[in-house]
N, C-alpha and C positions, 0 to 999 in steps of 0.2 A: 590197560594200555591207554596212552594219550599222547597224540601228536607223534605217534611212532615210538615213543619212549616207554619201555616196560618198566614197572617198579611194583613194589609190594607195600601196600599200606598197613602200617603196623599200629597205628592209633589215630583217631580223629576226634576233635573237640572243638566247638564253635567253628571260627575261621581256619583252624590250625590242623594240617595235616602232617603227620609224621611218616615217612615213607623211606624205603631202602631202594636204592637204584645204582646203576653203574655211574662212576664219577663222570665220564664223558658225556653222559646224557644230560647232567645238570644245566649246562649252558643251553642245550636246546629246549628244556622246559622253561627256562628263565626268560626265553623269547615269547612266551605266551602271553598275550596281554591280559589274560584272566588270572596270572599268578601275579600277586602283589609283591612277594618278597620270598627268597629262598636263603635259608642259613643252616648251618649244623645245629642239632638239637642242643638246647641247654642242659648241660649236666650239673649235677649238685657239687658244692664244695664240703668236704668232710673234714670238720674241725678237729684238731688233734685233741687227744683225751689224756688228762692225769686226774685222778680224784680221789678224794678222801673225805668221807662225809657223814657215815652213820652216827658217830658219836658226836661230830660237829653240829648236826642237826637235831641231836637228842633223840634220834629214831630208837636207839638201843632201849630207851625208857619204856617206849612203847612195846617193844619186843618182850620185855620182861613181864608185861601183863597180858600177853598173848595176842597184841594187835600187830598182825604182820602183813596184812593186805589180802587176807583170805577171801575169795570170791570176786576180786577186782580183776578186770582184764585190761591189761596195758599192752599197747601196740607199740613197736619201735620201727620206724620208718628210716631206712637207711641205705647206704651205697653197697653193702655187702655183709655177710655173716660167716665168712669163711673160718672153719675150724670149731663152729658152735657145737657140733654133735659130740666133740671130744670132750666138752665141758659139761655135758648133760649129766645131772645128778651130783655135781661138785660145785662149779662156780655158777652153774645155771639150774633151773628146775629139772626134775627128772625127765619132763616132757614139755615141749613147746610146740606151738603151731608156726609153720614157716611156709612163706609163699614169695615168689618173686614176680615183679611187673617189668617185662622189658629185659629183663636179666635173669640169671639163675640166683638162688638164694646166696651163693657164695660170692656173687659180684667179682667173678674173675680173679678170686684170691684176696678180696678186701676184707681186712679183719676189723675195721673201723666199728661196725654195728655189733660185732660180737663183744667188744669191750664196752660199749655202752649198755648193752644187754646185762652185763656183769653187774654194772653199777645199781640198775634197778633192782636186780634179785638181792644184792647186798641190802638194800634199804627195805624192800617189801618182798621178803623171802617166800611168802605164799601166794603172792598174786600170779595169775595165769599170764604168761607172756606170748605175745604174738610177734614174730619177726617177719618183716616186709621188706624185701630190697627193691630198688627201682633204678632206672637207668637215665631217664630224662624227665623233663618236667611234666610233660603229658602223661608219663607212666606214674609219676607221682600222685597226680590227680586222679588217675584211674584207681590207684592204691587206696586213697582216702574213701572213694566211692564205696569199694569193696568193704572197708573196715566199718563204715557206717552201717551198711546192710548188715553186716556180722555182729553189729551191737556190742563193739568194745566201749569201755568206760573212758579210757584215757588214750591219746596219741601223743607220742614224743618223737621229735625229730632232731638230730643233732646235724642237720644239713641245710643249706640254704643258698640263695643266689641274689646278687644285684641287679640281675639282668632280665627279670621278669616283670618289671614294672618300675615306676618310680620311687619305690620304697615309702610310700605314704599311705600304704594300706590298700591300694587299688591294684597291687601286683597280682598275677595270676596264682601264684602258690598262696599268697595270704588270703585270696578270695575263697579258694578251695578249702583252706584251713578254717576260715569263718563259717562255711556251709557246714563243715563237720560238727562245729559248736552248735550251730542252729538244730542239728539233729540229735544234740544231747550229749555229745563228747566234750570232755575238758582236753584242750590241746595245749602242748608245751614245745617250744622251739627254741634253740640256741640263738642268742643274740648275734652271734659272729665274733671273729678274732681280729676284727680290724681296728680296734681301739688304737693302736701304735703303727697302723699302715694305711691310715686314711688321710685324705685330704679334700677339702671342699672349698671353693671360692669361685666368684664371678669371672668369666674370661676377661683377662686384663692384656689388651694387644701390646705386644712388645716386638722387637727385631728378632731375627733368628739368632740362635746361641752365638756369642763371641767369646773371645779366648781370654780368661783370667788366669792368674797364676796358680788357682787352687780350685777344688770342685765345688765351686759356689754359682753354677749356672753358667752356660755359655761355651762357645768354642766348638766349632763343627766343620769337618771336613770329610771327604769320601763319598757322601751322598747328596744329591742335589736337594737343596732346601726351598720349601716354599718361599715366595717373595715377601718381603716385609709389608705390613707389620702383623703377621699372622701367628707368631709364638706367644703363648701364654706366659706371664710373668707370675710365678709361684709366690714371689716376693718382690718388693721394689727393685731389687738387684740381682735376682736369680730367675733364670727361665729354665732351669733343669733342676727337678726335685730328685735327690740322690738317695740311694739306700744307705743306712748308717745307725750309728747310735751316738746320741747327743748330736754334736755338730760335725762329727767324723764319718767320713765315708766308709762303707765296708769294703774290705777287698774279698771278692767272691771268687771262687774257683770255677774253672771251665766245666761246663755240665751241669750246673746247680739248677733246679727247677725255678721257673719263673711263671707267675700267674698274676696278670694285673688287668683290672677292668676300668675302663674310662666310660662314664655316664654323663648325660647332660638333660635338663629339664626341657624336652621337646617331645613329651609323650602326648598322645591324644587323650580324650576323656576315658577311654578304655586302653589298657596297654596293647591290646590287639587291633587298633585303629590304624597302626602304621603310617601315622601323619608326620613322622619326622622329616624336616626339610633342611635342618642345619646339618652341617658335615665338619666334625672334627676327627683329627687323626692323632694316633699315639705312637711315639717313637722310643725305642730303647738307645739310650746314649752310654757311651764308654769314655771314661777319662783316662788319657794316655800318659799322665804326668805333667802335660802341659796344657792341654785343651780338651774339650769335650768333641768326641767324633760320633758321627752316626754308625749305628750298625746296620746290619742287614734285616733286622728285626722291626717291624713296622705293621701296625694295624690300621687299615686305610679303607674300610669298605665304604663305599659311596652311598650315601643316604639321600641323594639329591632327588630320587623319584619316590621317596617313602621308605620306611624301615624302621627299624628299632635304634633308638638313640644311645648306642653303645658301640665300644671298640673293645677288644681283648687281645692281649697277648698271652699265649700259652705255649712255653717252649723251655729251652735252657739257655744258660749264658754261653755265647760262643766262644769266650777264652778268658783266662784269668784276668781280674781287673776291677776297678770301682765303677758301678753302674748307676744310671739315673734314668729318669723319664722326662720327655718333652712332649708338649701338646700343641698342635697347630689347628687353626680355624681355616679350613679349607673353603667353606662357604656358609656363611649365615647371616640373616638380616638384623640380628641382635646379638649381644654378648650373653650367653647362657651360663648357669650355675653348673659348673663342673663338679663331679666326684671321681676321685680315684681311690681304688681298692687295691692294696697290695696283699696278696694272701701269703700268710707265713713269712713275711719279709718287712722289716721295720723300715719306715721312712726316716731319715734324719730329722731331729727336733724341729727345726725351722718349718718343716712342711707338715708336722702331724697335726691333724684336727680329730680328736676322739669323738666330738659331738656329731650327730647325723650319720653314724657309721653302722647303724642297726640294719639289718637286711631281711629280706622275705624268707620264710613266712612269718618270722617273728614280728614283723611290723603290722601285721592284721589286728584290726581293732579287737577281735574277741580271742586273740591267741595270746598265752601266758608266755612272754618273752623272758629268756633267762640269761642273765650276765654271770660273771664268774668272780669269786672272791677267794682269796688265799685262805690258808687254815688259821690265819690271824686276822680274818675279817677285814682285810684291806682290799680295795678293787684291784684286780690284776690289770697291768698295763695294756694287755691285748684286748680285754673285754670292750666289745662294742658298746656305744653309749648312744642315748637318744638326744633330742627327741627324733621321732621319724620325720621324714621330710614333710613340707607344708602341702597339703592336697589342695592343688591349685584349681580344682572344679568345686569343692565344698567350702574350702578356707579353713579346715579344721587341721589340727597338728596333734598327733598322739604321743603321750608321754611314755617312754620305753627306757629300759626293761620294765617287766612287771615284779620280778624278784631277781635276787642273785643266789647261786648255789656254790657249794664249796668245789674247789679244783685243787688237787694236791695229794691223791691217794694213788694206790697201786692196783692194777688189774692183772690177772694171769695172763691175758692176751698181750698187753703193752708193757708191763712193768710200770714204771712211772712216766706219766704225761701230763700236759696242762691243756687247758682250753675250755671254752664254753660247751663243748661237746660232753665233758664230764659234768658240768653244772646242770645242765637241762635234766639228764636222766635221774640225778640226784634228787631234784625238785619234783619230778613226775613219780619217782617212788614215794617221797614224802606225801605227795597228795594222795596216793593210793592208800596210805596208813590213814589219812585224815578223812577220806572217803569211807573207810570201813568205820571210823569213830562216829561219823555224821549219819550212819545208816544209808549210805548212797545218795545222799542229798548233795549234788554237786555245788550249788550255791552256799550252803552252809559250811561245806568243806572249805571252799575258796575264802569264805568270810573268815574262818578260823585262821587259815593260812596267813591272811593279811593282818589279823590281830597279834599272832604270835610272831611274825617276822621281826628279825632283830634290826632295828632301824639304825643304819650306820651312816647315812648321808644327811642331807637336809631333812627337816622333820616331814615325816609324811612321804608320799610318792614322789620320786625325784628321778632325773634321767640318767643316773649313774647306777644306784642301787635298787631302783624301783621302790617297792615297799619295805625292802631290806632283804637280808640273808635268810632264807627258808629255815624254819625251825617248826618242830613238831610236839605236840602233848596230847594228853588225854582228853583235854577239854580247854575251854576258855570260859571267863565269867560270863562274857555274852551269850556263848552258846549254852551254857547251864541255866541261864535266867528263864524262868517259867512265867514271868510276869504275872504271878499271883500275889495278892495281897496277904494271903494266910501262910505264905512260905518264905523261908529264906534259904537262898541257894549259894553254893560256893563251889570252887573248881580246885581240885587237887591235881596238878598236871601229871602226877605219878599213878592216879588211881581213876580219876574221873569226876562226875558230878555228884555233889552231895547236897540233899534237900531236908530241911526240918520244918516242922509246923511252928508258926509263931502267932501270937495274938489270940483272939477268940475266933470260934467257929471250926468247922471240921474241914480237913483235907483228904478228899477222897476221889479215887480215880483222876488224879491230876487236876482236881478242881476244887475251888473253896465254896463252902456252904455255911451260912449262919446257924446258930444253934436252933434247933426245932425244925429245920427245913425237911421237907419230905423228899426222898428218893425219887427222882423223876421217871424211874423204870420201875418202881414198886411202892405203890402209896402206903404200904404197911411197914415201911422202914423210914427212919428219920435221922437227922444228925443229933447225937447225944454226945456232950463234952465229957461225959465219963469213958468214951471210947472214939475220940476224935478222927480216927484214921479209917473207921469202918461204919457202914450203916447198921443202925440198931432197931430192932424189931418192936413195934409198939402197937397198942390197940386204937384202931380208928373206927369208933362206934361198931356197927355190926359189918363193915367191910372186912375187917381182920379177925373177926369172931371164929375161932376153930369150932 
């Protein structure tokens, strides 16, 4: 109890406290000068799944020679695994380890994680699976701590958020993922499905919406608008970014889910510094056939006293119609860089900027960020692209994603779906196979993944495909090379490494010795070219006299 308010602390980390209390007590607690900020907990976005990929990545060739991920522990961190028990022994292993953080393992009926787990099992059928559900970002961080303590090999998540930091690698989800990598885990995360639902641009002051004859920005009645010139112009002539396909506005039915996040670059040195002073607001607009009208849906949290630099609309369309977004600058000393992320809803072509649309935890420097390709190896339109945002503290900018994975197959849980949610578990499963091939050497396995990736974009690492679409094999030439002068190595991707002796000298115990060299462990044996792969006994004066 604090200041007469009773609440239950569910989770505490650094300066953040997650607590449950009566709604009417929130205002009382907010009046305490020691409380910097109060907001609803940030919950993950679960990206849709369609996948198809065992054959696409050549994983079946490894299955044929017995490489199936045996002994590798893969943890899947997601919003829920409802129905997983019914799939044990068929679409999933006979047994799995399951635990919930902040929510039950079923996630209130959420099946997303179950479908993701199916994909990993398809690719690495003998890997051990750990299913972990979480409800909030603090639960996510606690889950990673638990997985590190329990020594899993791989963590993969098909969830993420644009609200835990500036999407430049300093985000709290990314920092937690990086820490897991430092502890010996290889971490995979979906890039996000914002490739065709993302906009970025510096605030460009314009007048409140005015009325054109078509949905190209403008026109507003019904709700009082901020005074000029505080509305953002998405293009020189459009101050409403509408949902659509090509240049056409979507006709949306009443009750369709909407999830839109607006962020701006007003973060502190750490995402928890709560230094935001600029204040922008996000409006849902509806076109009535003649002009744009304000709806009652608006995100207008006041950041004037510090807080997180984002606004979010979570709800449904209030009635049938064509909808768009408007952004106003309520208070700011400069024009900030704005990002709009529309979840599972396309922005019309004039407003789409696929670059800079990757989100946390994928933006972590040590995280393997996974985009999505079709079964024909083309980048999907929804796959989030890099680079990560510029880190304004260090001046660094990360190339993302790191790989792409296939999206386009079926699961028992979903049937057919698409999304980077499918791509990430495919690549995580592929890495489990390569980790087995590499004798559990994480760096060697990652190096092979980069060498084997099918380069589909610009040569080398790029901000659309990363290193390329993930592919697996029993070896690579680099992995097989033993760097010995007396051997010649080769890689058969269907069998593994092959080595033969070449030139003069002996090849014994993975080392080269000139003819006549003495065994360093037994002076009574030496290299004899008559048997160049074994030590040969010889008489060394009296030392070897029987």
